[in-house]
C-alpha positions in Angstrom: 146.3 115.3 110.0 148.7 115.9 112.8 146.3 114.3 115.2 147.1 110.9 113.7 150.5 111.1 115.2 148.8 111.1 118.6 145.8 108.8 117.9 147.7 105.9 116.3 150.2 105.4 119.2 147.4 105.9 121.8 145.3 103.2 120.1 148.3 100.9 119.9 148.9 101.3 123.7 145.2 100.8 124.3 145.2 97.5 122.3 148.3 96.3 124.3 146.5 97.1 127.6 143.4 95.2 126.5 145.4 92.2 125.3 147.3 92.3 128.6 144.1 92.2 130.7 142.7 89.5 128.5 145.9 87.4 128.9 145.8 87.9 132.6 142.1 86.8 132.7 143.0 83.7 130.7 146.0 82.9 132.9 143.9 83.3 136.2 141.2 81.0 134.9 138.4 83.6 134.7 136.8 81.8 131.7 136.8 78.3 133.2 133.5 76.6 133.9 131.2 79.4 132.7 128.1 77.2 132.9 128.5 76.4 136.6 128.9 80.1 137.5 125.6 80.9 135.8 123.8 78.2 137.8 125.4 79.1 141.1 122.9 81.9 141.7 120.1 79.4 141.6 121.5 77.1 144.3 120.6 77.4 148.0 123.4 78.8 150.2 123.8 76.5 153.2 126.8 78.4 154.5 127.0 80.2 157.8 124.6 83.1 158.3 125.9 86.6 158.8 125.2 88.6 162.0 122.2 90.5 160.5 120.4 87.3 159.5 121.2 85.8 162.9 119.5 88.7 164.6 116.4 88.2 162.4 116.2 84.6 163.5 116.1 85.4 167.3 113.0 84.2 169.1 110.9 86.8 170.9 111.7 85.4 174.4 115.4 85.7 173.6 115.1 89.3 172.4 114.4 90.7 175.9 118.0 89.7 176.8 119.3 92.0 174.0 117.5 95.2 174.9 118.2 97.4 177.9 115.5 97.5 180.5 113.1 100.5 180.2 112.7 102.6 183.3 109.4 104.1 184.2 109.5 107.8 183.7 108.0 109.9 186.5 106.2 113.1 185.7 108.1 116.3 186.4 107.7 117.5 189.9 106.4 114.4 191.6 
């Protein structure tokens, strides 16, 4: 029965924290335009490509400029 003296205040604090986070989310507009956010994943992204995608789009004749030249290795003792 003594545990109720701990659990009731802890649950009240937890409820206040949850209400505070919910109020913050409402104030910051987190719940505005929910339909558009669900459809945004389906739209094409025409923004700038990142460096990894830019490297994937390099033509083969351009790739020789990116790699260091290979030297012919001579057998040992020649």
